[in-house]
N, C-alpha and C positions, 0 to 999 in steps of 0.2 A: 851630564852626572844623572840623567834620568836612564838613560841608557844603563850605562853603570853600575846602578838598583836595577836594571829592569832583568837583565843577564848572575842578577847577584838569586833574586829570584827565580829565575828563570833555570840556574844552574841547582836551589834547594830542591827543586820540584823533582827537577833530573833525578838526582841524587837520593827524594822520597819511591819517587817510581822503580829504579831499581834496586833497591832495598828491600823493599816491601811487595815488588811484585803486580803495582799497579800500571794503568793503563796511561800513558802522562798526558793524553787529550782530554782522559777524566777529569784529571786534578783542577780544582779552583786556584785560580791567579790572584784574587781577591782575595779569599781567603787564605791564602801562602803570603801575600802582604802584612793579612792585620795579622798572624797568628806570627810571622818576624819580629812586626813590629811588638807587640804582647812578647814573644818574650826577648824583646832588651832588657826589658827593669830585669827579669828576676836572672841573665846572665852580670851585667854589673855589680852583683852582690853574692855573685859566686865567687872564688879567683882562685881555688883547688881543680887543678887539669880534669881528676876522674870529674867531680861534679858536675863542669861544663862540659865533659862527653858525654853525659848522664841525658844534661839541660838539652844536648847538642840531640840528639840518636830522638829523644823524646819531639823535643820541634818537627825531624824527617815521620817520625810517627803518624803525629798532628796534622802536618798538612797532607801524606799519604791518608788522611781516614779523610779527610774534607774530599767529597768528589761531588760533581757533579749528574746531575742524570746523565741516561746514555739518550742521545738525540740524531739520531739519525736524520740524516739527510739534509743535515742544517744546515743554512745558508742566508749571509745576511751583506750584500753586496751594496755599496754610498752609492749612495744614489744621491740625484739630484734635488733638493725640497722642491723648488719652484719649476714649474710647468717657461719651456725657455716660450718666449710673446717676444712679438715682433712690437717693441715698445718698447722707451728709453726708460729708470723709471724719473718718477717725480724728485727732483733733488730742488727743486724751486718751490714758492707759494704759489696755488694756483692764479694768484691775478699777476704772474710777472711772466707767465710763459705768454705765447702770442698764440693764438688760435691755429694755428696749422703746423707748429713749431711743434708735438709731441709724436710724431710720426715720423 
């Protein structure tokens, strides 16, 4: 289900980028998710097709306007938080471990 929601948001971002000539990498994913959730309340109250189309175009405009700053050469690689050590984790209380068992 998460993949479907992700693809829906990315599709909206692609439509907004193409329609309003904005770089797709500069659009905010979180902003798009928030905007999509915010507009759900309005879409339910409007049943006219023209009104729904107007709201959809407004949704795309808001998504296109919500850009993130240009951050050249930004890299956030996934890394391990703990430095590897030659010892195991202590999984029992100290008094239950034998003196030479921790290595």
